[in-house]
ROMARRO-662754 format. One record per residue: residue in three letters; x, y, z of N, C-alpha, C, O in turn; chain. Coordinates in steps of 0.02 Angstrom, whole numbers, always signed. Example, Ala and Ser with C-alpha at 12.3 -4.5 7.8 and 13.67 -1.06 7.14 Angstrom:
% residues 2
(atom "ALA" (+660 -284 +390) (+615 -225 +390) (+660 -165 +390) (+712 -166 +423) "A") (atom "SER" (+642 -112 +354) (+684 -53 +357) (+645 +2 +394) (+670 +57 +402) "A") 
***
This chain:
% residues 204
(atom "MET" (+1115 +444 -1434) (+1137 +428 -1365) (+1198 +470 -1348) (+1247 +472 -1386) "A") (atom "ASN" (+1196 +502 -1291) (+1249 +547 -1270) (+1307 +507 -1240) (+1300 +475 -1187) "A") (atom "ASP" (+1365 +509 -1274) (+1423 +470 -1251) (+1449 +494 -1184) (+1470 +455 -1142) "A") (atom "ASN" (+1447 +560 -1174) (+1471 +588 -1110) (+1427 +564 -1052) (+1452 +545 -999) "A") (atom "ARG" (+1362 +565 -1063) (+1316 +543 -1011) (+1326 +468 -998) (+1325 +447 -940) "A") (atom "THR" (+1334 +429 -1050) (+1346 +358 -1042) (+1411 +345 -1004) (+1414 +300 -962) "A") (atom "GLY" (+1463 +384 -1020) (+1526 +377 -985) (+1520 +390 -911) (+1549 +355 -870) "A") (atom "ARG" (+1481 +442 -893) (+1471 +458 -822) (+1433 +402 -787) (+1447 +384 -730) "A") (atom "ARG" (+1384 +374 -823) (+1345 +319 -794) (+1390 +258 -781) (+1383 +225 -730) "A") (atom "ILE" (+1434 +244 -827) (+1480 +188 -819) (+1523 +198 -757) (+1533 +152 -717) "A") (atom "ILE" (+1549 +259 -748) (+1592 +274 -691) (+1553 +268 -626) (+1576 +237 -578) "A") (atom "ILE" (+1493 +298 -623) (+1452 +296 -562) (+1433 +225 -544) (+1438 +204 -487) "A") (atom "VAL" (+1410 +187 -594) (+1390 +117 -582) (+1449 +76 -557) (+1442 +37 -510) "A") (atom "THR" (+1507 +86 -588) (+1566 +48 -567) (+1585 +64 -495) (+1601 +19 -456) "A") (atom "ILE" (+1582 +128 -476) (+1598 +149 -407) (+1549 +117 -358) (+1570 +91 -306) "A") (atom "VAL" (+1485 +119 -374) (+1434 +90 -329) (+1445 +15 -321) (+1441 -11 -265) "A") (atom "CYS" (+1459 -19 -375) (+1469 -92 -372) (+1532 -109 -333) (+1532 -156 -294) "A") (atom "VAL" (+1586 -71 -343) (+1648 -83 -306) (+1638 -71 -232) (+1662 -110 -190) "A") (atom "ILE" (+1602 -17 -214) (+1589 -3 -144) (+1549 -61 -113) (+1565 -83 -58) "A") (atom "TYR" (+1498 -84 -148) (+1457 -140 -122) (+1499 -203 -112) (+1495 -236 -61) "A") (atom "LEU" (+1540 -219 -162) (+1580 -280 -158) (+1632 -275 -102) (+1644 -324 -66) "A") (atom "MET" (+1663 -217 -94) (+1712 -207 -41) (+1680 -212 +28) (+1708 -242 +73) "A") (atom "LEU" (+1621 -181 +36) (+1586 -185 +100) (+1566 -257 +115) (+1571 -280 +173) "A") (atom "SER" (+1543 -293 +65) (+1524 -364 +74) (+1585 -405 +94) (+1581 -448 +138) "A") (atom "PHE" (+1641 -392 +61) (+1702 -430 +72) (+1729 -418 +143) (+1751 -465 +176) "A") (atom "PHE" (+1728 -355 +165) (+1759 -338 +228) (+1708 -332 +286) (+1727 -310 +341) "A") (atom "TYR" (+1645 -350 +275) (+1596 -337 +327) (+1610 -377 +391) (+1594 -355 +446) "A") (atom "TYR" (+1641 -435 +383) (+1662 -474 +442) (+1705 -431 +489) (+1694 -431 +550) "A") (atom "HIS" (+1753 -394 +461) (+1797 -352 +502) (+1763 -287 +522) (+1777 -260 +575) "A") (atom "ILE" (+1720 -261 +479) (+1683 -200 +497) (+1641 -214 +559) (+1642 -174 +606) "A") (atom "ASP" (+1605 -269 +559) (+1563 -287 +616) (+1604 -303 +678) (+1584 -287 +734) "A") (atom "LYS" (+1662 -333 +667) (+1703 -356 +724) (+1741 -299 +758) (+1745 -297 +819) "A") (atom "TYR" (+1768 -254 +719) (+1816 -205 +747) (+1790 -133 +751) (+1815 -94 +792) "A") (atom "LEU" (+1741 -116 +711) (+1719 -46 +710) (+1658 -35 +755) (+1617 -80 +764) "A") (atom "THR" (+1653 +25 +782) (+1596 +44 +823) (+1576 +116 +807) (+1609 +150 +767) "A") (atom "GLY" (+1523 +138 +838) (+1504 +209 +832) (+1478 +227 +763) (+1450 +186 +727) "A") (atom "ILE" (+1487 +291 +746) (+1458 +319 +685) (+1488 +288 +622) (+1453 +280 +573) "A") (atom "VAL" (+1552 +270 +624) (+1583 +239 +565) (+1550 +172 +550) (+1535 +156 +493) "A") (atom "PHE" (+1539 +133 +602) (+1506 +67 +594) (+1435 +77 +567) (+1415 +41 +521) "A") (atom "ILE" (+1398 +124 +594) (+1329 +136 +572) (+1328 +156 +498) (+1287 +131 +460) "A") (atom "ILE" (+1372 +203 +479) (+1373 +226 +410) (+1389 +169 +361) (+1354 +161 +311) "A") (atom "LEU" (+1441 +129 +377) (+1460 +75 +332) (+1406 +21 +330) (+1394 -9 +277) "A") (atom "THR" (+1375 +8 +387) (+1322 -43 +389) (+1262 -21 +347) (+1232 -62 +312) "A") (atom "LEU" (+1243 +42 +352) (+1186 +68 +313) (+1204 +73 +239) (+1161 +67 +195) "A") (atom "LEU" (+1268 +85 +224) (+1290 +92 +155) (+1284 +26 +116) (+1273 +27 +56) "A") (atom "LEU" (+1290 -30 +151) (+1287 -95 +118) (+1218 -107 +87) (+1215 -120 +27) "A") (atom "PRO" (+1163 -104 +125) (+1097 -113 +93) (+1079 -56 +45) (+1042 -66 -3) "A") (atom "THR" (+1104 +4 +60) (+1089 +62 +16) (+1117 +51 -54) (+1082 +62 -104) "A") (atom "THR" (+1179 +29 -58) (+1209 +17 -124) (+1175 -42 -159) (+1168 -42 -220) "A") (atom "PHE" (+1155 -92 -121) (+1121 -150 -151) (+1054 -129 -180) (+1037 -147 -237) "A") (atom "ILE" (+1015 -90 -143) (+950 -65 -168) (+960 -20 -228) (+922 -23 -276) "A") (atom "ALA" (+1012 +21 -226) (+1027 +65 -283) (+1042 +24 -346) (+1020 +42 -401) "A") (atom "MET" (+1079 -31 -338) (+1095 -73 -396) (+1031 -105 -424) (+1022 -108 -485) "A") (atom "ILE" (+988 -129 -380) (+925 -160 -403) (+883 -109 -442) (+858 -123 -496) "A") (atom "ALA" (+877 -49 -412) (+836 +3 -444) (+865 +23 -512) (+828 +31 -561) "A") (atom "TYR" (+931 +31 -515) (+962 +51 -578) (+956 -5 -630) (+948 +8 -689) "A") (atom "GLU" (+961 -67 -607) (+956 -123 -654) (+887 -125 -686) (+882 -136 -747) "A") (atom "ILE" (+835 -115 -647) (+768 -113 -675) (+761 -56 -725) (+734 -65 -780) "A") (atom "LYS" (+786 +2 -705) (+785 +60 -750) (+825 +47 -813) (+804 +65 -868) "A") (atom "GLY" (+882 +14 -805) (+925 +0 -862) (+891 -46 -913) (+896 -35 -973) "A") (atom "PHE" (+857 -98 -889) (+822 -144 -934) (+765 -108 -970) (+753 -121 -1029) "A") (atom "ILE" (+731 -63 -935) (+677 -25 -967) (+705 +19 -1023) (+676 +22 -1077) "A") (atom "GLU" (+761 +53 -1009) (+791 +97 -1060) (+818 +57 -1119) (+814 +79 -1176) "A") (atom "ILE" (+846 -1 -1105) (+871 -44 -1159) (+814 -65 -1205) (+820 -66 -1266) "A") (atom "TYR" (+758 -82 -1173) (+700 -103 -1214) (+674 -45 -1256) (+657 -54 -1315) "A") (atom "ARG" (+671 +15 -1226) (+646 +73 -1263) (+691 +93 -1321) (+667 +116 -1373) "A") (atom "ASN" (+756 +83 -1312) (+805 +103 -1364) (+834 +43 -1400) (+890 +46 -1427) "A") (atom "ARG" (+797 -12 -1402) (+824 -75 -1429) (+845 -71 -1502) (+886 -111 -1525) "A") (atom "LYS" (+818 -24 -1540) (+834 -20 -1611) (+899 +17 -1625) (+927 +12 -1679) "A") (atom "ILE" (+923 +55 -1575) (+984 +94 -1586) (+1036 +80 -1531) (+1076 +123 -1514) "A") (atom "LEU" (+1035 +20 -1504) (+1078 +4 -1447) (+1151 -2 -1468) (+1167 -23 -1524) "A") (atom "THR" (+1195 +17 -1422) (+1267 +4 -1429) (+1290 -33 -1366) (+1258 -29 -1314) "A") (atom "PHE" (+1346 -67 -1371) (+1373 -103 -1313) (+1389 -54 -1257) (+1378 -69 -1198) "A") (atom "ARG" (+1416 +4 -1274) (+1434 +54 -1224) (+1373 +77 -1184) (+1377 +87 -1124) "A") (atom "TYR" (+1316 +84 -1219) (+1255 +106 -1186) (+1230 +52 -1137) (+1203 +68 -1084) "A") (atom "CYS" (+1239 -11 -1155) (+1216 -66 -1113) (+1265 -83 -1057) (+1247 -119 -1010) "A") (atom "LEU" (+1326 -57 -1060) (+1378 -77 -1013) (+1360 -65 -939) (+1373 -110 -899) "A") (atom "PRO" (+1332 -8 -920) (+1314 +0 -849) (+1267 -54 -823) (+1275 -81 -768) "A") (atom "THR" (+1217 -71 -864) (+1170 -124 -845) (+1205 -192 -841) (+1189 -232 -797) "A") (atom "ILE" (+1251 -204 -886) (+1288 -267 -885) (+1332 -272 -823) (+1336 -325 -792) "A") (atom "ILE" (+1365 -217 -805) (+1408 -216 -746) (+1368 -234 -683) (+1390 -275 -642) "A") (atom "ILE" (+1310 -202 -675) (+1268 -216 -617) (+1243 -288 -618) (+1241 -321 -567) "A") (atom "LEU" (+1223 -312 -677) (+1197 -380 -683) (+1250 -431 -661) (+1235 -478 -625) "A") (atom "ILE" (+1312 -421 -684) (+1366 -466 -665) (+1378 -463 -589) (+1388 -515 -557) "A") (atom "THR" (+1376 -403 -561) (+1386 -395 -488) (+1331 -431 -450) (+1346 -466 -401) "A") (atom "LEU" (+1269 -424 -471) (+1213 -456 -436) (+1216 -532 -442) (+1204 -568 -394) "A") (atom "ILE" (+1232 -557 -502) (+1238 -629 -511) (+1293 -657 -468) (+1285 -710 -436) "A") (atom "TYR" (+1350 -623 -466) (+1406 -644 -424) (+1386 -644 -350) (+1401 -691 -314) "A") (atom "THR" (+1352 -591 -329) (+1333 -584 -259) (+1282 -636 -237) (+1288 -664 -183) "A") (atom "LEU" (+1233 -648 -279) (+1176 -689 -259) (+1184 -763 -275) (+1156 -806 -241) "A") (atom "PHE" (+1222 -779 -327) (+1222 -848 -351) (+1291 -881 -355) (+1295 -943 -359) "A") (atom "SER" (+1344 -842 -355) (+1409 -873 -365) (+1431 -915 -305) (+1429 -891 -248) "A") (atom "PRO" (+1452 -977 -317) (+1478 -1018 -262) (+1550 -999 -242) (+1577 -1027 -194) "A") (atom "TRP" (+1580 -953 -279) (+1649 -933 -266) (+1653 -862 -238) (+1704 -828 -247) "A") (atom "ARG" (+1600 -840 -204) (+1601 -772 -175) (+1657 -766 -124) (+1668 -811 -83) "A") (atom "LEU" (+1694 -711 -128) (+1748 -698 -81) (+1720 -675 -14) (+1673 -636 -11) "A") (atom "ASP" (+1749 -699 +40) (+1730 -679 +107) (+1794 -671 +146) (+1835 -717 +150) "A") (atom "ARG" (+1804 -612 +176) (+1866 -598 +212) (+1878 -648 +268) (+1935 -661 +286) "A") (atom "GLU" (+1825 -675 +297) (+1832 -723 +351) (+1866 -787 +326) (+1898 -822 +365) "A") (atom "ASP" (+1858 -802 +262) (+1890 -862 +234) (+1965 -857 +236) (+2000 -908 +230) "A") (atom "TRP" (+1992 -797 +244) (+2065 -787 +247) (+2091 -796 +318) (+2152 -795 +329) "A") (atom "GLU" (+2046 -804 +366) (+2067 -815 +435) (+2090 -887 +444) (+2081 -929 +400) "A") (atom "SER" (+2121 -901 +501) (+2142 -969 +517) (+2081 -1015 +519) (+2027 -995 +538) "A") (atom "LYS" (+2091 -1078 +499) (+2037 -1127 +498) (+2008 -1138 +568) (+2042 -1132 +618) "A") (atom "VAL" (+1943 -1153 +569) (+1909 -1166 +633) (+1921 -1238 +653) (+1904 -1285 +616) "A") (atom "GLU" (+1949 -1248 +712) (+1962 -1316 +738) (+1902 -1342 +778) (+1887 -1402 +776) "A") (atom "MET" (+1868 -1297 +813) (+1812 -1317 +855) (+1765 -1258 +862) (+1788 -1201 +864) "A") (atom "ARG" (+1701 -1270 +866) (+1653 -1216 +875) (+1600 -1235 +925) (+1590 -1294 +940) "A") (atom "ALA" (+1567 -1184 +952) (+1514 -1196 +1001) (+1462 -1141 +994) (+1475 -1088 +966) "A") (atom "CYS" (+1402 -1155 +1020) (+1346 -1108 +1012) (+1307 -1103 +1077) (+1299 -1151 +1114) "A") (atom "TYR" (+1282 -1043 +1090) (+1235 -1032 +1146) (+1173 -1000 +1117) (+1177 -953 +1076) "A") (atom "GLU" (+1115 -1024 +1137) (+1052 -997 +1113) (+1008 -977 +1172) (+986 -1020 +1211) "A") (atom "GLY" (+996 -913 +1179) (+950 -889 +1230) (+882 -875 +1200) (+870 -891 +1142) "A") (atom "THR" (+837 -847 +1239) (+770 -833 +1214) (+769 -774 +1165) (+729 -773 +1118) "A") (atom "GLN" (+813 -726 +1176) (+816 -667 +1132) (+887 -651 +1108) (+899 -597 +1082) "A") (atom "ASN" (+931 -698 +1117) (+1000 -686 +1096) (+1033 -752 +1075) (+1010 -807 +1093) "A") (atom "GLN" (+1086 -745 +1038) (+1124 -804 +1015) (+1197 -785 +1013) (+1216 -728 +1001) "A") (atom "SER" (+1239 -835 +1025) (+1311 -823 +1026) (+1347 -885 +1000) (+1326 -941 +1012) "A") (atom "TYR" (+1402 -874 +964) (+1442 -931 +943) (+1516 -917 +955) (+1538 -860 +956) "A") (atom "ILE" (+1553 -971 +964) (+1626 -967 +974) (+1660 -1006 +918) (+1639 -1060 +900) "A") (atom "LYS" (+1713 -977 +892) (+1756 -1012 +845) (+1826 -1017 +876) (+1858 -967 +888) "A") (atom "PHE" (+1848 -1078 +887) (+1916 -1091 +909) (+1957 -1109 +848) (+1946 -1160 +816) "A") (atom "ARG" (+2005 -1066 +831) (+2043 -1075 +769) (+2108 -1113 +779) (+2133 -1120 +835) "A") (atom "VAL" (+2133 -1139 +724) (+2193 -1181 +725) (+2254 -1142 +752) (+2298 -1172 +783) "A") (atom "ASP" (+2256 -1077 +740) (+2313 -1037 +764) (+2306 -1018 +838) (+2343 -976 +863) "A") (atom "HIS" (+2259 -1051 +872) (+2248 -1042 +945) (+2221 -973 +963) (+2232 -948 +1018) "A") (atom "THR" (+2187 -942 +916) (+2147 -884 +933) (+2074 -906 +934) (+2055 -955 +903) "A") (atom "PHE" (+2034 -869 +970) (+1962 -882 +970) (+1924 -816 +964) (+1951 -763 +979) "A") (atom "GLU" (+1863 -822 +941) (+1820 -763 +936) (+1749 -783 +955) (+1727 -838 +940) "A") (atom "ILE" (+1715 -737 +988) (+1646 -748 +1008) (+1605 -692 +978) (+1622 -633 +985) "A") (atom "HIS" (+1550 -710 +946) (+1505 -659 +918) (+1436 -670 +948) (+1405 -722 +937) "A") (atom "SER" (+1412 -621 +985) (+1347 -625 +1018) (+1300 -574 +987) (+1318 -516 +979) "A") (atom "THR" (+1241 -595 +970) (+1191 -550 +941) (+1126 -555 +981) (+1113 -605 +1015) "A") (atom "GLY" (+1087 -502 +978) (+1025 -500 +1015) (+974 -455 +982) (+980 -437 +924) "A") (atom "VAL" (+922 -436 +1020) (+869 -394 +994) (+895 -324 +979) (+946 -302 +1005) "A") (atom "PHE" (+858 -289 +935) (+875 -221 +915) (+945 -216 +885) (+981 -167 +896) "A") (atom "PHE" (+964 -268 +848) (+1027 -270 +810) (+1089 -267 +856) (+1142 -245 +834) "A") (atom "ALA" (+1082 -290 +918) (+1139 -292 +963) (+1192 -340 +936) (+1175 -395 +913) "A") (atom "SER" (+1254 -320 +939) (+1309 -361 +914) (+1371 -349 +956) (+1395 -292 +961) "A") (atom "PHE" (+1399 -402 +985) (+1457 -395 +1028) (+1509 -448 +1008) (+1492 -505 +993) "A") (atom "TRP" (+1572 -427 +1009) (+1628 -471 +992) (+1676 -476 +1051) (+1688 -428 +1086) "A") (atom "TYR" (+1703 -536 +1060) (+1755 -549 +1110) (+1807 -594 +1076) (+1789 -636 +1034) "A") (atom "TRP" (+1869 -585 +1093) (+1920 -628 +1064) (+1981 -633 +1109) (+1989 -596 +1157) "A") (atom "GLY" (+2023 -682 +1092) (+2083 -694 +1132) (+2119 -756 +1108) (+2114 -774 +1049) "A") (atom "GLN" (+2155 -789 +1153) (+2192 -850 +1137) (+2166 -909 +1178) (+2138 -899 +1233) "A") (atom "TRP" (+2175 -969 +1153) (+2152 -1028 +1189) (+2202 -1085 +1184) (+2242 -1089 +1137) "A") (atom "GLU" (+2200 -1128 +1235) (+2238 -1190 +1236) (+2193 -1245 +1261) (+2145 -1233 +1299) "A") (atom "LYS" (+2207 -1306 +1241) (+2166 -1363 +1262) (+2209 -1418 +1290) (+2261 -1436 +1261) "A") (atom "ASN" (+2189 -1445 +1348) (+2223 -1501 +1380) (+2170 -1551 +1400) (+2134 -1540 +1449) "A") (atom "SER" (+2166 -1606 +1363) (+2115 -1657 +1374) (+2046 -1625 +1366) (+2029 -1602 +1312) "A") (atom "ASP" (+2005 -1624 +1419) (+1938 -1595 +1414) (+1935 -1525 +1443) (+1880 -1500 +1458) "A") (atom "THR" (+1992 -1492 +1451) (+1995 -1426 +1482) (+2020 -1374 +1432) (+2070 -1385 +1398) "A") (atom "LEU" (+1984 -1319 +1429) (+2004 -1263 +1387) (+2027 -1205 +1431) (+1996 -1189 +1481) "A") (atom "PHE" (+2081 -1173 +1410) (+2108 -1115 +1446) (+2102 -1055 +1400) (+2131 -1053 +1345) "A") (atom "LEU" (+2064 -1005 +1422) (+2050 -947 +1381) (+2085 -885 +1410) (+2084 -874 +1470) "A") (atom "GLU" (+2115 -846 +1365) (+2145 -782 +1384) (+2114 -728 +1340) (+2128 -725 +1280) "A") (atom "PHE" (+2072 -686 +1370) (+2035 -636 +1332) (+2078 -574 +1318) (+2112 -549 +1363) "A") (atom "ASP" (+2076 -550 +1256) (+2106 -486 +1239) (+2055 -429 +1248) (+2074 -371 +1253) "A") (atom "THR" (+1992 -447 +1250) (+1938 -399 +1262) (+1909 -412 +1331) (+1937 -452 +1369) "A") (atom "GLU" (+1854 -378 +1347) (+1820 -395 +1409) (+1796 -467 +1405) (+1786 -494 +1350) "A") (atom "LYS" (+1785 -498 +1462) (+1769 -569 +1465) (+1694 -580 +1452) (+1652 -542 +1476) "A") (atom "ASN" (+1678 -631 +1413) (+1609 -651 +1402) (+1580 -678 +1468) (+1613 -717 +1502) "A") (atom "LYS" (+1519 -657 +1486) (+1490 -673 +1551) (+1473 -746 +1559) (+1465 -770 +1615) "A") (atom "LEU" (+1466 -783 +1504) (+1449 -853 +1509) (+1509 -899 +1515) (+1503 -959 +1521) "A") (atom "LEU" (+1569 -869 +1514) (+1630 -908 +1515) (+1676 -885 +1570) (+1666 -833 +1601) "A") (atom "SER" (+1728 -925 +1582) (+1780 -906 +1629) (+1847 -921 +1596) (+1849 -943 +1538) "A") (atom "ASP" (+1902 -910 +1631) (+1968 -924 +1602) (+1980 -998 +1592) (+2020 -1018 +1550) "A") (atom "THR" (+1946 -1040 +1632) (+1954 -1113 +1627) (+1886 -1145 +1615) (+1840 -1136 +1655) "A") (atom "ILE" (+1880 -1182 +1560) (+1817 -1212 +1540) (+1825 -1287 +1536) (+1875 -1313 +1511) "A") (atom "ILE" (+1774 -1323 +1560) (+1773 -1395 +1555) (+1725 -1416 +1500) (+1668 -1393 +1498) "A") (atom "ILE" (+1747 -1459 +1455) (+1702 -1488 +1405) (+1667 -1547 +1438) (+1697 -1600 +1448) "A") (atom "HIS" (+1604 -1538 +1455) (+1567 -1586 +1496) (+1499 -1600 +1463) (+1459 -1555 +1455) "A") (atom "ASN" (+1487 -1663 +1444) (+1425 -1682 +1410) (+1413 -1640 +1348) (+1356 -1622 +1333) "A") (atom "GLU" (+1466 -1624 +1312) (+1462 -1584 +1250) (+1446 -1511 +1263) (+1427 -1475 +1216) "A") (atom "TYR" (+1452 -1488 +1325) (+1441 -1418 +1342) (+1506 -1388 +1367) (+1549 -1423 +1394) "A") (atom "LEU" (+1513 -1322 +1359) (+1571 -1285 +1384) (+1550 -1252 +1450) (+1513 -1203 +1450) "A") (atom "ILE" (+1573 -1279 +1505) (+1550 -1257 +1571) (+1609 -1229 +1610) (+1660 -1263 +1616) "A") (atom "PRO" (+1603 -1169 +1638) (+1657 -1143 +1681) (+1673 -1192 +1736) (+1628 -1223 +1765) "A") (atom "ILE" (+1736 -1199 +1751) (+1759 -1253 +1796) (+1722 -1252 +1863) (+1711 -1305 +1892) "A") (atom "GLY" (+1704 -1195 +1888) (+1672 -1191 +1953) (+1598 -1206 +1951) (+1566 -1207 +2004) "A") (atom "GLN" (+1569 -1219 +1892) (+1497 -1228 +1886) (+1477 -1298 +1862) (+1418 -1310 +1849) "A") (atom "VAL" (+1524 -1343 +1856) (+1509 -1410 +1830) (+1461 -1447 +1876) (+1412 -1475 +1852) "A") (atom "LYS" (+1475 -1448 +1941) (+1432 -1483 +1988) (+1362 -1452 +1990) (+1312 -1488 +1995) "A") (atom "LEU" (+1359 -1386 +1985) (+1295 -1352 +1985) (+1254 -1371 +1923) (+1194 -1384 +1928) "A") (atom "ALA" (+1287 -1373 +1866) (+1252 -1392 +1804) (+1226 -1463 +1808) (+1170 -1477 +1785) "A") (atom "ASP" (+1265 -1508 +1837) (+1243 -1578 +1844) (+1185 -1584 +1893) (+1136 -1620 +1880) "A") (atom "SER" (+1189 -1549 +1949) (+1138 -1556 +2001) (+1071 -1526 +1980) (+1018 -1553 +1996) "A") (atom "LEU" (+1073 -1470 +1944) (+1011 -1436 +1923) (+991 -1452 +1851) (+937 -1432 +1829) "A") (atom "ASN" (+1033 -1488 +1816) (+1020 -1505 +1746) (+1005 -1443 +1703) (+958 -1441 +1665) "A") (atom "LEU" (+1047 -1393 +1712) (+1037 -1329 +1678) (+1089 -1319 +1622) (+1119 -1266 +1617) "A") (atom "TYR" (+1099 -1370 +1582) (+1150 -1365 +1530) (+1133 -1313 +1477) (+1178 -1287 +1444) "A") (atom "HIS" (+1069 -1298 +1469) (+1049 -1249 +1418) (+1077 -1180 +1432) (+1075 -1136 +1389) "A") (atom "ARG" (+1103 -1169 +1492) (+1132 -1104 +1510) (+1202 -1095 +1482) (+1232 -1042 +1491) "A") (atom "TYR" (+1229 -1146 +1449) (+1298 -1145 +1427) (+1303 -1156 +1352) (+1256 -1177 +1319) "A") (atom "TYR" (+1363 -1143 +1326) (+1377 -1157 +1256) (+1379 -1233 +1245) (+1404 -1270 +1288) "A") (atom "TYR" (+1354 -1255 +1188) (+1361 -1325 +1170) (+1403 -1331 +1107) (+1404 -1285 +1066) "A") (atom "LEU" (+1438 -1387 +1100) (+1483 -1396 +1043) (+1444 -1403 +978) (+1390 -1432 +977) "A") (atom "GLY" (+1472 -1377 +925) (+1442 -1383 +859) (+1408 -1320 +836) (+1412 -1267 +868) "A") (atom "TYR" (+1376 -1326 +779) (+1339 -1270 +750) (+1275 -1257 +790) (+1249 -1301 +824) "A") (atom "CYS" (+1249 -1195 +784) (+1185 -1179 +816) (+1130 -1222 +786) (+1126 -1231 +725) "A") (atom "LYS" (+1086 -1248 +828) (+1034 -1294 +806) (+965 -1263 +804) (+917 -1297 +785) "A") (atom "GLY" (+959 -1200 +823) (+893 -1168 +824) (+847 -1197 +876) (+788 -1208 +863) "A") (atom "LEU" (+873 -1211 +935) (+834 -1243 +988) (+784 -1196 +1020) (+734 -1218 +1047) "A") (atom "ASN" (+797 -1130 +1019) (+752 -1081 +1050) (+718 -1037 +997) (+678 -994 +1014) "A") 
***
């Protein structure tokens, strides 16, 4: 067994695993803040590195079996590194997520359209974020600051404004309705056009 070749394999495998783990850890911020070609490259790199690890792991087990009579720990190390990475990624209950470092969520809401979905997280530090997704991998983020007084929410957007919301929102029948549309929602019973409190329920 060639020690130099094994050493290169260890380095390459370690780099691929670190890249995958870092992309997984920071993907919340990659998706939220990056756009254009950088976002596309990093997004494609995530499944590419995962597929590469799977392919190399299969190859590694085959080579270990073929050379089982003369195995050394160093020769098995690349396969072990990938195996640990995959087990951590797929099964560990302690997986790190950069979003977990954000302020705790005090209140959340969801909107479900026929071909799109959106959720809002109102955080304890009085920031909020909205993530809207749709067909053809569409992904849009909005964020800003919020305050609550009784059943009224006051939103100040740092980005462009979400079209389903306004600066002043009324919590009405468990829905987030722009203040000027409450009577309309009641008269037409069109609450499904608005965000509702809680997690998404898969209604559409």
